[in-house]
C-alpha positions, 0 to 999 in steps of 0.5 A: 470516517466511512459509515459500516453497513452490515445486511448480512443479518437480513440475507441469512435471517430477515425471514426466519428471525427478524427481530435478529437481523434487525438487532444485527444489522443496524444496531450492533453494526448501524449503531454500535459499530459506528459509534465514534468514541472508539475508532474503527481499527481499535474496535476491530481488535477488541472483536478479534481477541473477544472471539478468541477469548471465547474460542469462536474460531469460525467463519465470523472469526475469519470476517472480523480477521479480514475488517482488521487487515482492511481498517489497518491492522498489519501482520506484524501488529496482529503477530503481537496482539493474538500473542498477548491475548494467549497468555490470557486467553489461552494458548491453544487458542492462540494457535487455533487463530495464528491459522486463521490470520495466517491466510488472511495476510498471507498477501501480505507475507508475500509482500514483504518477502518480495521486498526484502529481496528487492533491498537486498539486490541494491545498494540503496536503501528502499526508504520510508513509504512517499507519503508526502507525494502519494496524491501523484502517485498510482500504487505504494512508492518508497522515498529514501534521500541519499544527498540533499547537499550540492544536487538532490539525489534520491531513491525511489521505490515502487512496488509492482505495478506502482507509477507516478502521474505525467509530469513535467519538470520546469525550468527557467535555465538548466532543470530537468532530472537524471533517472538511474535503474538501480534494482528491478524492472521499470519503465519511463515513457515521454508524452508521444513517445513509446515507453521505455524499459528500465533495468539496472545501469540504464539511464534517461536523461529527462530535460525541463519542459519534456512531459512523461512519467515512469514507474515499475513494471505490473510484475516487478518491483522497480528502484532508481536514482533520481538526481535532480539537474540544478536549475534556476526557479525550477519546479515541478508540474503534476498531471493527469494518472497514468491511463490504466489500459494503456499501462495493462499494456506493459509486459 
């Protein structure tokens, strides 16, 4: 677990109230917040509810809402937490907290709206977060198996800016992959060649042994069907991430 550190006490009150600064930075946050009997996400939730119950809706609550988001509390979870607490702490207090929480989770709301619009633009599902292959991606991707019986067909969705590492599909005979763009805008690039823009309906044939990457444009969601071409002794070799400067030059 990453250690939580705090310096606000010393930064703001170190000269005026050094004892208070010590208790705030070293005891409250240094010892209490780093106690592992309760996980940090749960501590964040408890703290938000405690401040809400006390009617504290100033910058300290904003900080703890931001801290809760940073430690995994989602927009749906904070909405449920505040709604539940409202029945015990008071309805007006919930309104006050929601007005602050909306600003903290605004980006998430926009992301969810964009994700929903992208999903509505194609016939295939977005699927679940592609956690099994997350180490080979920069950014968030999603995976939806379409067919696993005769030929593997998967709908892979990339959030804006997401792309996979350089990689190679190996096979003694046959093998490789076919990409068919079904929604959004993305790119495909082979080693030593210029990137190719991909839009719905575009198809890319990738022979075995070719080093390449593919992913979303910086400003667009992107989905493609990944079709596994049958081959003998097939395998994937994952390589280095796409250079940020090189990717940043795409439009």
